[in-house]
Wavefront OBJ file of the C-alpha trace (Angstrom):
o trace
v 34.403 -11.844 68.168
v 32.244 -10.006 70.491
v 28.745 -11.480 71.560
v 25.807 -9.821 70.670
v 23.960 -8.408 73.648
v 20.148 -8.332 74.422
v 20.550 -4.211 74.457
v 22.722 -4.846 70.706
v 19.598 -7.113 69.573
v 17.040 -5.056 70.583
v 19.108 -1.982 68.807
v 19.616 -3.882 65.798
v 15.359 -4.773 65.008
v 15.157 -0.853 66.330
v 17.143 0.160 63.447
v 15.926 -3.050 60.989
v 11.797 -1.509 61.899
v 12.927 2.041 61.479
v 14.539 1.308 58.122
v 11.159 -0.875 57.072
v 9.038 2.190 58.147
v 11.205 4.909 56.565
v 10.693 2.416 53.002
v 7.402 2.037 53.870
v 6.648 5.400 54.643
v 8.055 6.605 51.281
v 5.939 4.301 49.530
v 3.059 5.740 51.465
v 4.354 9.340 50.490
v 4.365 8.766 46.744
v 1.153 7.413 46.961
v -0.481 9.872 48.906
v -1.790 8.026 51.578
v -0.542 8.126 55.437
v -3.341 5.943 56.129
v -1.604 2.732 54.074
v 2.159 4.106 55.904
v 0.459 3.746 59.706
v -1.205 0.088 58.240
v 2.421 -0.662 57.179
v 3.797 0.148 60.289
v 1.090 -1.458 62.726
v 2.547 -4.454 60.501
v 5.528 -4.378 61.087
v 4.946 -3.979 65.207
v 2.465 -6.566 65.287
v 4.558 -8.832 62.936
v 7.590 -8.330 65.354
v 6.110 -8.830 68.555
v 4.517 -12.565 67.546
v 7.690 -13.426 66.381
v 9.437 -12.106 69.521
v 6.864 -13.926 71.375
v 7.506 -17.076 70.152
v 10.788 -16.871 69.662
v 12.236 -19.082 71.539
v 9.318 -22.381 71.402
v 9.866 -24.939 69.593
v 6.035 -25.589 68.667
v 5.694 -21.490 68.032
v 2.541 -20.215 67.013
v 0.614 -23.481 68.123
v 0.932 -22.238 71.765
v -1.909 -19.544 71.087
v -4.104 -23.193 69.925
v -2.493 -25.043 72.880
v -2.321 -22.855 76.006
v -6.647 -22.405 75.822
v -6.827 -26.152 75.769
v -5.146 -27.147 77.904
v -5.969 -24.161 80.337
v -9.791 -25.317 79.721
v -8.875 -29.276 80.165
v -6.952 -28.207 83.770
v -10.228 -26.381 84.401
v -12.373 -28.685 84.089
v -10.718 -31.402 86.036
v -11.369 -29.039 88.798
v -14.616 -27.355 88.218
v -16.984 -29.364 86.106
v -17.634 -31.517 88.913
v -18.281 -28.867 91.114
v -20.946 -26.434 88.883
v -22.019 -29.431 86.858
v -25.276 -29.368 87.905
v -25.003 -25.428 87.845
v -23.508 -25.574 84.286
v -24.533 -27.052 81.431
v -21.598 -27.493 78.662
v -18.361 -25.941 81.415
v -15.734 -26.430 79.431
v -17.763 -24.060 76.819
v -18.835 -21.902 79.503
v -14.899 -21.898 80.645
v -13.113 -21.282 77.416
v -15.910 -18.135 76.244
v -14.877 -16.785 79.166
v -11.238 -17.572 79.131
v -10.336 -16.373 75.892
v -12.258 -13.107 76.185
v -10.190 -12.566 79.639
v -7.072 -13.125 77.745
v -8.055 -10.763 74.996
v -8.346 -7.828 77.815
v -5.340 -8.797 79.851
v -2.983 -9.289 77.082
v -3.783 -6.192 75.238
v -3.675 -3.813 78.095
v -0.618 -5.576 79.843
v 1.099 -4.907 76.869
v 0.020 -1.814 75.771
v 1.087 -0.705 79.029
v 5.132 -0.770 78.208
v 4.305 0.034 74.147
v 5.671 3.557 74.861
v 9.206 2.559 76.693
v 9.635 -0.871 75.138
v 10.313 1.729 71.772
v 11.543 4.730 72.877
v 14.433 4.424 70.371
v 11.588 4.653 67.719
v 9.139 7.594 69.575
v 12.031 10.059 69.749
v 13.831 9.014 65.872
v 10.662 8.438 63.982
v 7.666 10.926 63.090
v 4.696 8.242 63.726
v 1.659 8.758 65.433
v 2.427 7.886 69.484
v -0.951 5.945 69.298
v 0.551 3.567 67.115
v 2.358 2.243 69.368
v -0.762 0.758 72.129
v -2.526 0.740 69.288
v 0.021 -2.612 67.560
v 0.228 -3.918 70.969
v -3.559 -4.566 71.316
v -3.176 -6.076 67.466
v -1.308 -8.510 68.109
v -3.471 -9.713 71.181
v -6.142 -9.886 68.974
v -3.951 -11.617 66.003
v -3.664 -14.402 69.360
v -7.436 -13.949 70.083
v -7.895 -15.920 66.526
v -5.556 -18.318 67.330
v -7.497 -19.355 70.516
v -11.155 -19.568 68.119
v -9.392 -22.610 66.511
v -8.907 -24.371 70.057
v -12.657 -22.955 71.191
v -14.162 -24.522 67.170
v -12.290 -27.454 67.952
v -13.820 -27.546 71.866
v -17.847 -26.358 69.981
v -17.504 -29.258 68.102
v -16.168 -31.959 70.384
v -18.943 -30.749 73.125
v -21.447 -30.613 69.975
v -22.424 -27.522 70.061
v -25.248 -26.692 67.673
v -24.637 -23.885 64.961
v -26.761 -20.510 65.447
v -27.335 -18.072 63.959
v -26.483 -15.816 67.325
v -22.372 -16.939 66.853
v -21.272 -14.903 65.042
v -21.950 -12.293 67.255
v -19.001 -13.304 69.211
v -16.627 -11.718 66.443
v -18.677 -7.939 67.368
v -18.425 -8.533 71.661
v -14.528 -9.166 70.931
v -14.181 -6.013 69.215
v -15.979 -3.852 71.499
v -13.746 -5.442 74.518
v -10.652 -4.822 71.702
v -12.368 -1.106 72.295
v -12.548 -1.028 75.488
v -9.047 -2.547 76.130
v -7.338 -0.075 73.680
v -8.904 2.873 75.478
v -7.772 1.244 79.086
v -3.350 0.342 77.214
v -3.626 4.100 75.848
v -4.293 5.300 79.764
v -1.849 3.155 81.174
v 0.738 3.894 78.851
v 0.596 7.263 79.383
v 1.112 6.394 83.310
v 3.547 4.089 82.996
v 6.030 6.092 81.491
v 5.676 9.019 84.395
v 4.985 6.568 87.184
v 6.268 3.108 86.674
v 5.093 1.675 89.762
v 1.069 1.431 87.621
v 2.532 -2.038 86.619
v 2.497 -3.990 89.851
v 0.164 -2.111 90.843
v -3.029 -3.028 87.775
v -1.695 -6.531 88.282
v -3.583 -6.581 91.732
v -6.135 -4.888 90.020
v -6.448 -7.628 87.318
v -6.533 -10.281 90.410
v -9.565 -8.545 91.737
v -11.041 -7.665 88.323
v -10.644 -11.943 87.389
v -11.985 -12.700 90.072
v -15.302 -10.862 89.477
v -15.431 -11.916 85.425
v -17.144 -15.067 86.885
v -15.097 -16.769 84.772
v -14.619 -20.297 85.807
v -17.636 -20.039 88.296
v -21.678 -19.204 87.915
v -22.962 -15.815 88.947
v -25.899 -17.748 90.265
v -23.971 -18.908 92.835
v -22.756 -15.732 94.412
v -24.221 -13.574 97.066
v -26.729 -10.701 96.408
v -24.179 -7.942 96.772
v -21.510 -10.154 94.931
v -23.616 -10.618 92.270
v -24.296 -6.692 91.587
v -20.584 -6.109 91.601
v -20.042 -8.652 88.969
v -22.449 -7.564 86.617
v -20.791 -4.079 87.018
v -17.530 -4.949 85.717
v -17.065 -4.166 82.364
v -14.882 -6.805 81.384
v -17.923 -9.968 82.423
v -20.467 -8.152 81.009
v -18.713 -8.995 77.426
v -17.908 -12.128 78.813
v -21.580 -12.587 79.699
v -22.679 -11.617 75.683
v -20.353 -14.112 74.163
v -21.584 -16.804 76.614
v -25.615 -15.712 75.943
v -24.907 -16.063 71.854
v -22.694 -19.610 72.318
v -24.606 -21.304 74.569
v -28.089 -19.699 74.432
v -28.256 -18.985 71.243
v -29.849 -15.324 72.556
v -29.356 -11.339 72.205
v -28.614 -8.893 74.533
v -31.451 -7.373 76.167
v -31.193 -3.056 75.888
v -29.449 -2.396 79.163
v -26.842 -4.876 78.340
v -26.425 -3.400 74.568
v -26.189 0.334 76.290
v -23.672 -1.129 78.701
v -21.466 -2.532 76.088
v -21.678 0.513 73.273
v -20.840 2.842 76.548
v -17.947 1.133 78.184
v -16.443 0.236 74.448
v -17.119 3.540 73.070
v -16.406 5.877 76.115
v -13.529 4.021 77.452
v -12.043 4.190 74.111
v -12.505 8.198 73.801
v -11.473 8.782 76.873
v -8.112 6.670 77.071
v -7.807 8.811 73.390
v -8.159 11.987 74.815
v -5.702 11.450 78.008
v -3.191 10.013 75.293
v -2.787 13.239 73.436
v -3.166 15.661 76.320
v -0.358 13.753 78.263
v 1.602 13.440 74.951
v 4.073 16.240 75.843
v 4.747 14.959 79.234
v 5.575 11.179 77.982
v 7.743 13.029 75.027
v 10.154 14.365 78.073
v 10.148 11.478 80.367
v 10.408 8.754 77.739
l 1 2 3 4 5 6 7 8 9 10 11 12 13 14 15 16 17 18 19 20 21 22 23 24 25 26 27 28 29 30 31 32 33 34 35 36 37 38 39 40 41 42 43 44 45 46 47 48 49 50 51 52 53 54 55 56 57 58 59 60 61 62 63 64 65 66 67 68 69 70 71 72 73 74 75 76 77 78 79 80 81 82 83 84 85 86 87 88 89 90 91 92 93 94 95 96 97 98 99 100 101 102 103 104 105 106 107 108 109 110 111 112 113 114 115 116 117 118 119 120 121 122 123 124 125 126 127 128 129 130 131 132 133 134 135 136 137 138 139 140 141 142 143 144 145 146 147 148 149 150 151 152 153 154 155 156 157 158 159 160 161 162 163 164 165 166 167 168 169 170 171 172 173 174 175 176 177 178 179 180 181 182 183 184 185 186 187 188 189 190 191 192 193 194 195 196 197 198 199 200 201 202 203 204 205 206 207 208 209 210 211 212 213 214 215 216 217 218 219 220 221 222 223 224 225 226 227 228 229 230 231 232 233 234 235 236 237 238 239 240 241 242 243 244 245 246 247 248 249 250 251 252 253 254 255 256 257 258 259 260 261 262 263 264 265 266 267 268 269 270 271 272 273 274 275 276 277 278 279 280 281 282 283 284 285
């Protein structure tokens, strides 16, 4: 008997998901709710991505909890001695930046290839194109939720007292999600037209990471570098999350403006660009 190749498996997955989608679509049509149909598709695509990510792992989804913990342990051993006088509660300082950075990078990196990876469904199933990048960002948000389990453990270990400001971290994560989704829409279109954007973006992410002050204090850099860091949108979400978790404080008015402008502005820009390039994408795919 012929062994199934990777391509065969992908075709089988697409067929199964297409069957489930069409079934869900019929149910959604019967109830007169297209929103229910779209949510069904997003759940299916998100579940498929999570299962695929941990398909060959014995620990499975547990890695979403272990990964930030192990990463934090390594970074703490390396940098806690260097920055212990500058940063109080360094493990939480680093882990807050790390999980927000992971949310952004996973969302944008996976959304970028969403259209190309699902081109068979894109052509054969009548669904809004934006569902595919959106499902990838939802998958990243789900993994962020698992990372919060490790984050909560570290808050308890570090004896960080609970404050009424702490739930604000969910608002900042939601705003970062909108920002990343807008970037994801933009990248998903560009990737179908110009495949090398993937390599260029990886270089840009490296530069952006070092300009996000994930593992070092901003005050330790020069004035010019501080201005560059504070103009980085991702850093603003990280800084606000640290403020509510470690300082029990809210962002000032200027930071609120930056958060809303970057979140809503990038989301709208990405979505408008995505819709305008729809026909071009279908031709390329």
